[in-house]
Residue, then its C-alpha position, 0 to 999 in steps of 0.5 A: m786702221m780706224e776704217k778697217m775697224l769701222a768695216a769690222n764693227s770692232d770692239i770700242d776698247v780696241a778703238k780707244s787704244l788706237l786713239a791713245y797710241v796715236a796721241m802718245e806718238t804724235g801728240t794729237v789726234s786729227y779731226e779725221l781720226l776723231l770723226r771715224y772714231l765717232t762713227l764707230c761710237v754712234h753705230g755701236n750706241h756707245e753713249s758715254e763715248v759720244f759725249d766724250v768725243y763731243d766735249i773734245m771736238k767742241k774744245r778743239f775745233k771752232t766749227l765742225e763739218t756737217g757730217a760730224y753734226s749729223l753723227f752727233i744728232k743721231g748719237f744724242s737723239r737716243t740719250e737723256k741729252w737729246r735736246e742737244c740735237l736742237l742746238l746741233l740742228e741750228s749749227i747745220k742751218r747756218v751752213i746748209t739746210p738739214s737733211p730729212r734724216n737730221y730732222g728725223y733723228a731729232i724728232n725721234g729723240a723728242l718722241l722717245h722722251s715724250d716731247s711731242r710738241t717739239a717733235w711736231v714743231l720740227y716736223e712742220e718746219m721740215v715740211e715747210k722747207g720742202l723736205t720729204p720725211n723718211q718713213e721711219t719718222w712717220q713710223a715714230f709718230f704712229d708708234s709713240d702716239r698710241s697712248a695720246h689719241d688727241s693727236e688723231s688729226k695730226l696723224s691723219s695729216l701724215l697720211l694726207y701728205m703721203r696721199n698728196n705726194q703719191i708716197y706708198p708706206g712700207e710694210a713696217l710703217v703700215k703695220s704701225i698705222k694699223a696698230w695705232f688706229e686699232s688702239v683708239p679708245g672705244n674699239k672704234w677702228n678695225g684694220s684688214w689686209t686686202t687687195p682690190e677687185n679689178s672693178g675697183h671695189c675693196r674686197n674687205c668692205c666692198s666700198s668703191l675706190e676712187s676712179i683713176q679717170l680724170t674729170e673733164e675739169e681736171y683733164n683740162q687743167l692738167k693739159e693747160k699746165v703741161m702745155n705751158d710748163v712742160i711743152q712750152g717751158k724754158d727747159v724744153f729746148k734743151k731737148t729739141t728746137p723751136q722749129e722742130l716742136e712747131s713742125f710736130k704741133s702742125f703735124v699733129k693738128k692736121r691729123p685726127p686724134f690718136d688712140v695710142v702714142i708710141d715711144g718707138l725707141n723705148v718699145a724697140n729696146t724692150t728686149s736685148k735680143g733680136n732686131q729692134s725694128e722687128t720688135l717695134l713692128e710686132v708691137v705696132s702690128h698688135l695694136a693696129q689689129q685692134n683698129l686703133r689710130l697710132l702715132v709712132l715717135g722715133r728718131k731719124h737714124m731709125l730710117r737709115g737702114s742698119r742691122s738694127w733698123d731694117r728699112k722694110n720693117m720701118s716701111v711697114i710700120q709707116q703703113k700701119a701708123d702715123c710716124f714722126f721722126t725727130d733729130n737724133i739729139s732730140e728727146d721724145d718725151p715733150f712730143l709724146l706728152y703733147a700728142t697724147l694730151h692733144s688727142g684727148n682723155h681717151c688717148k694712151f701712151l706706150s712707154r716705160d719712161l717714168m716722166r719724172d723730169h716732166k712731173a718736176c717741172l709742174p708748178d705745184s703739188s696739186t698739178r703734180r698729183l693730177f699728172f701722176k694720176w693721169q699717167r697711171g690711167h693712160q700709160l701702157v707698159l709692155s709686161s711680157y714680150t716674146a718675139g713672134r709669139r706673145i705681147r702683153f701689157e700691164t693692166v691699167p687699173k680702173y681705181d686710183t692707187i694712192i691713199q684714200t679716205e672717206e668719213n669712216s674709212w681709210h684705204i692705204p696701198y703699201d709696199e710689201d717687204g721683200v717684194e720688188r716692183y718696177s717704178y711704173e708699177v703700183p702696190r698690189k696689197w692694201l690696208c683697209l681701215e673702217m670705223k666699226r658701226 
């Protein structure tokens, strides 16, 4: 019954009547029913009822489960009893690591009640635990600190965290960022919504954005880390065998550097219509016409002949490109990364795969950032494919698409509300913040 009330966002007095009825009929109210009632109270911002349930549950139960603690943190954060959140966080810590949302509500409570010192202590503790803050938490800092501009360096550190972790703020957050900068005393900053030129220049202030290309030093650093931690890493043989990987390395080393490495299965599955081998052949032919050295990675079942994999098509593909076919249980990613990086900084790879698992294998945030930058500058993605007619690729940007700063400016790419983008795409809209001269 209480679940239906939750779904319908029922009147709190009706829920109270249900609790009273159950208590009268059974002599008690179960933990589960109290928890559902608490959820209704928290969602409806019924402060006094939250306090009452807290007192009841503290007296009746020695410990609460983490779901109850989380609800109480959210409920107390908006009230004058917000400091109770700090005790509840400590209770959660005795069992598990609090979630970013737990920390976020406690931080918001501190900021709402003008205790920025406690808010920053909680924030730093959360980040030290390796937790990624929610955007609402960042927004709370920018919204609450508009009258306290002595925290400029701390707020800048939030933007640098987003930069270093390749996070794009949403529209609500970026509007708060803009408002904070423009509220700095002395009318120092001006914010404008913009989109970069294809050349990498800001349309608003005409400054050059950072290049997407890695320096030779960055490339060699990334190559070494990927080879050691991803290709030679302890998890790679869950996806292949030592013999197969060594065979592939030998295959690559015997050939000149490639210009494009193609994830054959990924490309073949671009469309659900038509023959997979025809799709792959069309894409390979399109690239081969540009006199590019190609490597197609596939699986052995693609050579056996079937309705999806025509032997003639596969034979033509092998005439236009070097091909390596792995066992059917193997995954292509380690091979694709190895061949692309081994071929040099000019080589690109064609796949919709986001490579998240491999990025996670890298040992530190600096290397993960380099991998993300390399990926955006080297990954080709089919944006449009019509069998027999049209093949288009996503434009590879010349500029880096992360938050950027110089002494007198910030450039912040952001996600617009209501505008969906694929995970491999980057935001088109930017906020340009420049210090007035």
